[in-house]
N, C-alpha and C positions, 0 to 999 in steps of 0.2 A: 047285287052281284057279289060273289065272294072276293076276298082280297087277292087270291091267286088269279082269278079270271081278270080282275081289274088290272093287276100288275102285268099280266101277260099281254093284254090289249095295249097297255101303255108302252111296254118295252117293244112290242112288235111295231107299233106305229112310229115311235121315236127311233127305233132301230133302222127303219126304212128311210126316215128323214136324215138321220145321221149318215147313213151310207151315201145318200145323194150329196150331202154337203162335203163329206170327206173326199169323195171321188172328184167333185167339182174343184176343190181346193188342192187336191193332190196330197192329202194327208194319209196316214196309216190307219185305216179303219180297224185293223186287227189290234193295234195298240190302244185305240179308243175303247174297243170292247173289253180289253184286259182291264183298263182303268174302271170301266163301267161295272164289271164284275167285282173289282176290288172295293168299289164304293159299297156294294151290298155286303161283301165279305166283312167290311169294317162296321157294319151296323145299319147302313141305309138312312142316315140322318145327317144333320148339319155337321156334327162332330166327325162323322165318317167322311164327309166331303173334305174337311181339313186334313184328316189322317191320310186319305188317299192322295191328295195333291202333294202334300209335303213328302210323304213316303215315296211316291213315284218319282218326284223330282230328285230326292236324295239318292235313290237307287240309280237313276240316270246319270247323276253327277259321278257317282262311284264307278260306274261302268265306263263313262267317258274318260275319266282319269286313268283307269286301268288300260284302256286301249291306247291312250296317249303315251303312257309309260312303255308299253310293249313296243310301240312303233318308234319311240324316240331314243330308246336305249338299246343298242344292238347286241344285247346279251343272248338273243335268240341264235345268233351266229355261233356263239361259243357253247351255249348249253343245249341248243336245239329249241326251236320255237315251241313245241308242246310243253317242255319243262319250264321255259321262261314264262310263257303265258300262264301256266298253272300256278307258278309262284306268285305272279302279280295278281291274278284273280283271287287266289287264296288269301292274300294279304288284304286286298280291297274288300272282299266279302266279310272277312273278320272285322274290319273297321266298320263296315256297314251294320253288321249285327251288334257289335259292342256299343254302337251309338244308340241302341235302343234304351240305354240308361237315361237318355234324354226323353222327356215326356213327348215332345213333338215327333220323335222318331221311334216311338215305342212299338209300333205295329210293323214288325219285321217283314211279313209277307208283302206289304205295300211297297217297301223298298226293293224287295226281291223282284217284284213285277216290273218296276222301273228299270232295274239292272238288266233283267232278262230281255226286256223289249229293246233296250238300247243295243245290247250285244247282238240280238237277233238281226236288227237292222244293219249293224256294222258288218256282220259276217255274211249276210245274204246280199249285201249291196257292195260289191267289190270296190267301186270308186269311193265309197264312204269311208273306207279304211285307209285313208291317206291324210297325213297331217294337215295339208292345205284345205282339204274338205272339212275336216273335223273342226277347224278354227274359223271357217267361213262365217260371215254374219248372215248369210242367206239361209233361212230356215229349211229350205228344200235340200241344201247341201250339207248342213251341219247336223249330224246324227242326234246330238243332244237336243238342239232346238226342235228338230223335226219330231222326235219322240215325245218331248215334254209338251209341245203344243197339242199333239194328237192325244196324249193321255189326259191333260187337263180338260180338254173339250169332252173327252169320254166320261170323265168324272162328273162334269156338269150335266151331261145327258143322263147319267145315273141319277143325279139329284132330281132332274126334271121328271124322269120316269117314276121315281118314288112319289113325288108330289101329285103327278097326274093319276097314278094308280090309286093313291089314297082318296083323291077327289072322286074318282069313278066309283070306288067302293062305297063311299059315303052317300053319293047320289042315289044309288040303288038301295 
């Protein structure tokens, strides 16, 4: 069987299993699939797994810090929330990208995926955009923990699907 067919079977099978697990645990399957795609975007090997996990976590940290600053400092009252949020996001995204000088953070898209997924969750889940929720130790309340766990698991599913796909292609 071709590599494409083997990988399609692998991703389809593991995608169904992942969906079951994510829904059972109450995790964000969409964030898991973003990390899964990121794993293949980074090369689909063990180095890609490291780049994906480190980048996704770094991006989530940067987004969490941005949201924390936006909520903690009431400059939105003076400047208007869109301008204040734009300034904070601009600065944190700059820092996130310039950090690509470090080898561990060199894959900027991996960090961007983590940043975007964290802000998506924060902005689409009104109760998550509250300092008490953002700093909770409960992974279902803390956007950073929730997204990081969802994305790390997704990256691991990516690695598993690559290995299963390669095994299926070899067998044929």
